C-alpha positions as CSV (number, residue, x, y, z in Angstrom):
1,M,-12.4,-92.3,-154.7
2,I,-16.4,-91.8,-156.7
3,K,-19.2,-90.8,-154.3
4,V,-22.5,-91.2,-155.5
5,E,-25.5,-89.7,-152.7
6,H,-28.5,-90.3,-153.0
7,V,-29.5,-89.9,-156.4
8,Y,-32.5,-90.2,-158.1
9,K,-33.2,-89.6,-161.7
10,A,-37.5,-90.3,-163.1
11,F,-37.6,-89.9,-167.2
12,G,-40.7,-88.4,-168.2
13,P,-42.6,-85.2,-169.0
14,S,-42.8,-84.8,-165.2
15,P,-39.5,-85.9,-162.9
16,R,-40.4,-83.8,-160.4
17,G,-43.8,-84.6,-160.0
18,A,-42.8,-88.5,-160.3
19,L,-40.5,-88.0,-157.4
20,A,-43.5,-86.3,-155.3
21,R,-45.9,-90.0,-156.1
22,L,-41.9,-91.7,-155.1
23,D,-42.1,-89.8,-152.1
24,H,-45.2,-90.4,-150.6
25,G,-44.9,-94.0,-151.1
26,E,-46.6,-95.0,-154.4
27,D,-44.1,-97.3,-156.8
28,R,-42.4,-97.0,-159.6
29,E,-45.1,-99.5,-162.0
30,A,-47.9,-97.6,-160.5
31,I,-45.5,-93.8,-161.0
32,R,-45.1,-94.8,-164.6
33,K,-48.5,-96.1,-165.5
34,A,-50.1,-92.4,-164.0
35,T,-48.0,-90.3,-165.3
36,G,-46.0,-91.8,-167.6
37,N,-42.6,-91.0,-166.3
38,L,-39.8,-93.5,-165.4
39,V,-38.3,-93.6,-162.4
40,A,-34.9,-94.7,-163.1
41,L,-33.4,-94.1,-160.1
42,A,-34.5,-94.0,-156.9
43,D,-31.5,-93.5,-153.1
44,V,-28.7,-94.6,-155.1
45,S,-25.8,-94.4,-152.7
46,V,-22.2,-95.8,-153.4
47,E,-19.5,-95.2,-153.2
48,V,-16.5,-97.0,-155.6
49,N,-12.4,-97.0,-154.1
50,P,-10.1,-96.7,-156.0
51,G,-8.8,-99.4,-158.4
52,E,-11.5,-101.6,-157.5
53,I,-14.2,-103.7,-160.4
54,L,-17.3,-102.1,-159.1
55,V,-19.4,-104.7,-161.1
56,V,-23.4,-103.4,-162.1
57,M,-26.3,-106.3,-162.5
58,G,-29.5,-106.4,-162.2
59,F,-32.8,-106.9,-165.4
60,S,-33.8,-105.2,-168.4
61,G,-34.7,-102.1,-166.5
62,S,-33.1,-102.1,-163.2
63,G,-31.1,-98.6,-163.6
64,K,-28.1,-99.9,-163.8
65,S,-27.6,-98.1,-167.2
66,T,-28.6,-95.1,-165.8
67,L,-26.4,-95.1,-163.0
68,L,-23.0,-95.6,-165.3
69,R,-24.2,-92.5,-167.5
70,C,-24.9,-90.6,-164.4
71,L,-21.2,-91.3,-163.5
72,N,-19.8,-89.6,-166.5
73,G,-22.3,-86.3,-166.7
74,L,-24.0,-87.7,-170.0
75,V,-27.3,-88.1,-167.2
76,R,-27.6,-85.2,-164.6
77,P,-29.5,-86.8,-161.7
78,D,-32.6,-84.8,-160.5
79,R,-31.9,-85.6,-156.5
80,G,-28.3,-86.3,-155.2
81,R,-24.7,-85.7,-156.0
82,V,-22.2,-87.7,-157.9
83,L,-18.5,-86.9,-156.8
84,I,-15.3,-87.9,-158.5
85,E,-11.6,-86.5,-156.9
86,D,-9.9,-84.4,-159.5
87,G,-5.9,-83.3,-158.5
88,G,-7.2,-83.5,-154.3
89,R,-11.0,-81.9,-155.1
90,E,-14.0,-83.5,-155.2
91,I,-16.1,-82.0,-158.4
92,D,-19.6,-82.6,-158.1
93,L,-20.9,-83.7,-161.7
94,T,-24.4,-83.2,-161.2
95,T,-23.6,-79.2,-161.2
96,A,-20.3,-79.0,-162.9
97,D,-20.1,-76.3,-165.9
98,E,-19.1,-77.6,-169.8
99,E,-16.0,-77.5,-170.1
100,T,-14.6,-79.0,-166.7
101,L,-17.6,-81.9,-168.0
102,R,-15.1,-82.0,-171.2
103,Q,-11.6,-82.0,-168.9
104,I,-13.3,-84.7,-166.7
105,R,-14.0,-86.7,-170.2
106,L,-10.3,-86.5,-171.5
107,T,-8.6,-87.2,-168.7
108,R,-10.1,-88.8,-165.7
109,I,-12.8,-90.7,-166.8
110,A,-13.3,-93.0,-170.4
111,M,-15.7,-95.7,-171.2
112,V,-15.7,-98.8,-173.5
113,F,-19.6,-99.2,-175.1
114,Q,-21.1,-102.4,-175.9
115,K,-21.3,-102.2,-179.9
116,H,-17.5,-101.4,-180.4
117,A,-18.1,-97.3,-181.6
118,L,-15.2,-98.2,-183.6
119,L,-15.2,-95.8,-186.6
120,P,-15.0,-97.5,-189.9
121,W,-12.7,-95.3,-192.2
122,R,-10.6,-95.1,-189.4
123,T,-6.9,-97.0,-189.0
124,L,-7.1,-99.1,-185.8
125,R,-4.2,-96.8,-184.7
126,Q,-6.2,-93.5,-185.6
127,N,-9.6,-94.7,-183.6
128,V,-7.5,-95.4,-180.8
129,A,-5.8,-91.2,-181.3
130,L,-9.5,-90.3,-181.8
131,G,-9.5,-89.2,-178.0
132,L,-6.0,-87.5,-178.0
133,E,-6.5,-85.7,-180.8
134,L,-9.0,-83.7,-179.4
135,R,-6.4,-82.5,-176.2
136,G,-4.7,-81.8,-178.9
137,L,-1.2,-83.7,-178.8
138,S,1.0,-83.4,-181.3
139,S,1.3,-86.2,-183.9
140,A,4.4,-88.1,-182.8
141,E,2.6,-88.1,-179.1
142,I,-0.2,-89.4,-180.4
143,D,1.0,-92.2,-182.4
144,K,3.2,-93.3,-180.2
145,I,1.0,-93.9,-177.0
146,A,-1.7,-95.1,-179.7
147,D,1.1,-97.6,-180.4
148,A,1.3,-98.7,-177.3
149,K,-1.8,-99.0,-175.5
150,L,-2.4,-101.1,-179.3
151,D,1.0,-103.2,-178.3
152,L,-1.1,-103.9,-174.4
153,V,-3.3,-105.2,-175.9
154,G,-1.7,-107.4,-178.1
155,L,-2.8,-105.3,-181.4
156,G,0.3,-103.7,-182.5
157,D,0.7,-105.5,-185.6
158,W,-2.6,-104.2,-186.6
159,K,-1.9,-101.2,-186.0
160,D,-2.7,-100.5,-189.3
161,K,-5.6,-102.6,-189.6
162,H,-9.6,-101.3,-190.5
163,P,-12.6,-102.1,-188.0
164,D,-14.5,-104.8,-190.4
165,E,-10.6,-106.5,-191.1
166,L,-10.8,-108.0,-186.7
167,S,-13.2,-110.4,-185.5
168,G,-15.5,-109.3,-182.9
169,G,-13.3,-109.5,-179.7
170,M,-10.3,-107.5,-181.8
171,Q,-12.4,-104.6,-181.7
172,Q,-13.6,-105.5,-178.6
173,R,-9.9,-104.7,-177.6
174,V,-9.2,-102.0,-179.7
175,G,-12.4,-100.4,-178.2
176,L,-10.6,-101.2,-174.5
177,A,-7.2,-99.3,-175.9
178,R,-8.4,-96.2,-176.9
179,A,-10.6,-96.3,-173.5
180,L,-6.6,-96.4,-171.7
181,A,-5.5,-94.6,-174.3
182,T,-6.7,-91.1,-172.4
183,D,-4.5,-92.8,-168.7
184,A,-8.1,-92.2,-167.1
185,D,-8.2,-93.6,-163.6
186,I,-12.0,-94.1,-164.1
187,L,-12.9,-97.0,-166.5
188,L,-17.1,-97.2,-167.6
189,L,-18.1,-100.4,-169.0
190,D,-21.5,-100.6,-170.4
191,E,-21.5,-104.8,-171.2
192,P,-18.6,-104.7,-173.2
193,L,-18.7,-108.3,-173.3
194,S,-21.6,-109.5,-174.2
195,A,-21.7,-109.4,-177.6
196,L,-18.9,-111.6,-177.5
197,D,-19.4,-115.9,-177.8
198,P,-18.3,-117.4,-174.9
199,L,-15.0,-118.1,-175.1
200,I,-13.8,-115.1,-176.5
201,R,-16.0,-113.9,-173.9
202,M,-14.0,-115.3,-171.1
203,R,-10.9,-114.6,-172.9
204,M,-11.6,-110.8,-172.2
205,Q,-12.4,-111.3,-168.3
206,D,-9.1,-112.9,-168.9
207,E,-7.0,-109.9,-170.6
208,I,-9.2,-107.0,-168.7
209,L,-8.2,-109.2,-165.1
210,A,-4.2,-108.6,-166.2
211,L,-4.3,-105.4,-167.0
212,Q,-6.5,-104.7,-164.1
213,R,-3.2,-106.4,-162.5
214,V,-1.3,-104.3,-163.9
215,L,-2.6,-100.3,-164.1
216,K,-4.8,-101.1,-161.5
217,K,-7.6,-98.2,-162.2
218,T,-10.7,-98.0,-161.1
219,M,-13.2,-99.1,-163.3
220,I,-17.2,-100.0,-162.8
221,F,-18.7,-102.5,-165.5
222,V,-22.3,-102.4,-166.3
223,S,-23.2,-107.0,-166.8
224,H,-25.8,-109.1,-166.9
225,D,-23.5,-111.8,-166.6
226,L,-24.3,-113.4,-163.0
227,D,-20.6,-115.6,-164.1
228,E,-18.7,-112.6,-165.5
229,A,-19.6,-110.0,-162.3
230,L,-18.6,-113.0,-160.2
231,R,-15.4,-113.8,-161.4
232,I,-13.9,-110.4,-162.2
233,G,-15.7,-108.3,-159.8
234,T,-14.0,-106.8,-156.7
235,R,-17.8,-105.8,-155.9
236,I,-20.9,-106.4,-157.2
237,L,-24.0,-104.2,-157.2
238,L,-27.1,-105.5,-157.7
239,M,-30.3,-102.9,-159.1
240,E,-34.2,-103.6,-158.8
241,G,-36.2,-101.0,-159.8
242,G,-34.3,-98.2,-160.1
243,R,-32.1,-98.8,-156.5
244,V,-29.2,-100.4,-155.0
245,V,-30.6,-104.1,-153.1
246,Q,-27.5,-104.9,-152.5
247,L,-23.6,-104.6,-152.6
248,G,-21.0,-106.4,-151.0
249,T,-17.5,-109.1,-152.5
250,P,-19.0,-111.5,-154.7
251,A,-18.4,-114.4,-151.5
252,Q,-21.0,-111.9,-149.9
253,I,-23.6,-111.7,-152.6
254,V,-23.5,-115.8,-152.9
255,T,-23.7,-116.8,-148.8
256,A,-26.1,-114.3,-147.9
257,P,-28.5,-113.0,-150.9
258,A,-30.4,-110.2,-148.9
259,T,-33.2,-110.0,-150.4
260,A,-35.5,-112.8,-152.8
261,Y,-34.8,-110.9,-155.7
262,V,-30.6,-111.6,-154.8
263,K,-31.4,-115.2,-153.4
264,K,-33.1,-115.9,-157.3
265,F,-30.2,-114.5,-159.1
266,V,-27.5,-116.5,-157.2
267,A,-29.8,-119.9,-157.6
268,H,-28.2,-121.7,-160.0
269,V,-24.9,-120.4,-159.1
270,N,-21.6,-123.1,-157.7
271,P,-20.3,-121.4,-154.7
272,L,-16.9,-124.4,-155.1
273,A,-15.3,-121.4,-157.1
274,I,-16.6,-118.7,-155.7
275,L,-16.0,-119.1,-152.2
276,R,-12.9,-118.2,-150.7
277,G,-10.2,-119.0,-148.4
278,D,-11.0,-115.0,-146.6
279,A,-14.8,-115.9,-146.3
280,L,-14.8,-118.9,-145.5
281,M,-12.1,-119.2,-142.9
282,R,-12.9,-119.2,-138.9
283,P,-10.0,-116.1,-138.6
284,L,-7.1,-115.9,-136.2
285,A,-9.5,-113.9,-134.1
286,S,-11.2,-116.4,-132.6
287,L,-9.4,-119.5,-132.1
288,P,-8.8,-120.4,-129.3
289,R,-5.1,-120.1,-127.2
290,A,-3.0,-122.5,-125.0
291,P,-4.2,-120.8,-121.6
292,L,-0.4,-120.7,-120.7
293,D,1.3,-119.1,-124.0
294,P,-0.6,-117.2,-125.6
295,R,1.8,-117.7,-128.2
296,V,0.4,-120.7,-129.6
297,V,-2.3,-121.2,-131.6
298,L,-5.4,-124.9,-131.2
299,L,-5.8,-125.3,-134.9
300,D,-9.0,-127.9,-134.1
301,R,-11.8,-128.2,-131.3
302,T,-10.0,-131.3,-129.6
303,G,-6.9,-128.8,-130.1
304,R,-4.9,-132.4,-131.2
305,Y,-3.1,-130.0,-134.1
306,R,-1.8,-127.2,-132.4
307,C,0.7,-124.1,-134.3
308,V,2.9,-121.5,-132.4
309,L,3.6,-118.4,-134.1
310,S,6.5,-116.5,-134.4
311,A,6.9,-112.1,-133.3
312,E,5.2,-111.3,-136.9
313,G,2.6,-113.6,-136.4
314,R,3.8,-116.5,-138.5
315,P,3.1,-120.0,-138.1
316,S,6.2,-121.5,-136.5
317,T,6.1,-124.6,-134.8
318,L,3.6,-127.1,-135.6
319,V,2.4,-130.0,-132.8
320,F,0.7,-133.0,-133.0
321,E,-0.6,-134.2,-130.1
322,G,1.5,-132.8,-127.5
323,K,5.4,-133.3,-130.0
324,E,6.7,-131.0,-131.9
325,G,8.2,-131.6,-135.3
326,G,5.1,-132.1,-137.5
327,R,5.8,-130.1,-141.0
328,F,3.7,-127.1,-142.6
329,V,3.1,-128.0,-146.6
330,P,2.0,-124.9,-148.8
331,Y,-0.4,-126.0,-151.1
332,D,-0.3,-125.8,-154.7
333,D,-1.6,-127.5,-158.1
334,T,1.2,-130.3,-157.6
335,L,0.7,-131.7,-153.9
336,A,-0.3,-135.2,-153.6
337,L,-2.7,-134.5,-150.5
338,D,-2.7,-139.0,-150.4
339,R,1.0,-138.9,-149.7
340,I,1.4,-136.4,-147.2
341,A,2.3,-137.1,-143.5
342,E,-0.7,-137.0,-140.8
343,D,2.2,-134.7,-138.3
344,A,1.6,-132.1,-141.5
345,I,-0.7,-129.3,-142.1
346,V,-1.6,-127.9,-145.2
347,T,-1.6,-123.9,-145.7
348,G,-3.5,-122.1,-148.8
349,R,-3.0,-118.7,-149.7
350,L,-6.7,-116.5,-148.2
351,D,-7.9,-116.7,-152.3
352,T,-7.9,-120.6,-152.0
353,T,-10.8,-121.9,-153.5
354,M,-13.6,-123.3,-151.8
355,R,-12.7,-126.6,-154.0
356,T,-9.6,-126.1,-152.7
357,A,-9.9,-126.5,-149.2
358,L,-12.9,-129.0,-149.4
359,T,-10.4,-131.0,-151.4
360,V,-8.0,-130.5,-148.6
361,N,-9.8,-131.4,-145.9
362,H,-10.9,-134.5,-147.1
363,A,-8.0,-136.1,-148.1
364,T,-6.0,-135.1,-145.2
365,G,-9.3,-135.1,-142.4
366,R,-7.0,-131.9,-140.8
367,P,-8.0,-128.0,-141.5
368,M,-6.2,-125.9,-143.9
369,L,-4.4,-122.6,-142.4
370,M,-5.2,-119.8,-144.3
371,V,-1.8,-117.3,-144.4
372,D,-1.6,-114.2,-146.0
373,A,1.5,-113.1,-148.6
374,D,4.2,-112.4,-145.5
375,G,3.1,-116.0,-144.8
376,R,1.2,-114.8,-141.2
377,L,-1.4,-116.8,-140.4
378,E,-5.5,-115.0,-141.3
379,G,-7.2,-118.2,-140.0
380,V,-7.8,-121.6,-140.3
381,I,-10.7,-123.8,-142.2
382,S,-12.1,-127.2,-140.9
383,E,-14.8,-129.5,-141.7
384,W,-17.0,-127.0,-140.0
385,E,-16.0,-123.5,-141.4
386,L,-17.3,-125.9,-145.2
387,L,-20.2,-127.3,-143.4
388,R,-21.5,-124.0,-142.1
389,A,-21.1,-122.2,-145.4
390,M,-22.5,-125.4,-147.4
391,A,-25.5,-124.8,-145.3
392,E,-26.0,-120.6,-145.0
393,E,-25.7,-121.0,-149.3
394,R,-27.9,-118.7,-150.6
395,S,-30.2,-118.3,-147.4
396,T,-31.6,-114.8,-146.5
397,P,-31.1,-113.2,-143.3
398,A,-34.0,-114.7,-142.1
399,D,-32.9,-118.3,-142.7
400,R,-29.5,-117.4,-141.7
401,Q,-29.3,-117.6,-138.2
402,G,-31.4,-121.0,-137.7
403,S,-29.0,-122.5,-139.4
404,A,-25.5,-121.2,-138.0
405,Q,-27.2,-122.6,-134.6
406,G,-27.5,-126.3,-136.0
407,I,-23.9,-126.5,-137.3
408,E,-22.7,-124.9,-133.7
409,A,-25.2,-127.9,-131.6
410,A,-23.1,-130.6,-134.0
411,A,-19.6,-129.5,-133.4
412,P,-18.0,-130.6,-130.5
């Protein structure tokens, strides 16, 4: 767990004076013009959960790189705390001594840089081994770990090559292997893919996601590319002028931008590939039940389709127009939707995309059931949930109440 608590940072001749002006209501630009100080971070608070990828975004000068550097002690805040769990205790990086910071950087936190930062006179194995050498490990142990991490990123056969013999994407993988070699739980990635061409960049995103599924590291990933953030982020932190303006899942950022600034960020995002079943569905708790049998859940507003839940919460029996015997059909890419019987209902996982849900609804005219990994019913996506999602797309809080009321009023 990483906790950032009310962190402020100003750069310039008089940071304290700049923050005092900020406390009295002056804005960042006025403070810069009057004092020559730049307020880079202002009252930033966020908790990063173990195993998640938190993507930090914002236009140039928003404070995202400064925040990242506060997380490994390269920049010390003027106010606030940065807490990192280590061996069952919390260490405050803002007050830690140099030896504690050194140990944290060697064992708990690793960084992947935008420009690779590879040493050209060293082989790939030697570049990956750098942090291990600083720990004082034996040569045999260093080689074993370095080789294993190069294998992990698909460069095992290149370990004796030098960086100038590699493409940009391959060099970036070496940087990632070097960070992984320390076995740190926390990876800080400062726009690591921004210098790559689009095709290689997408492949590297795939590789990072594949590695994350295996290694389950905690990643804080700075990016200026919204498509990248939406693709890899568990959550997205959007910054403006040194402040956090919104923190949420990709679906929350796209469908419910908190400010006009965020709305501008997501203006051109296509929600069909971003919104997922768990964000779209009407949850089980809000679905109506049969008056005489609470195990029976109404799957549409007319009660035409109903299902009986097992004791474990799995859909066990499908009732179509009062008759039992309907079928639950799991969705996959090979499913022939035009051949599904009228008494059948398609089920899907919680990560089902909005595009898929729309396709199923259009082809069958029936709701789609969302089930968890154990097959338990979690919710339903019908045409009304899809209409609501499209009506609320990229609306700010001030816009949403009216659109939601309109959809409800139109429902039978």
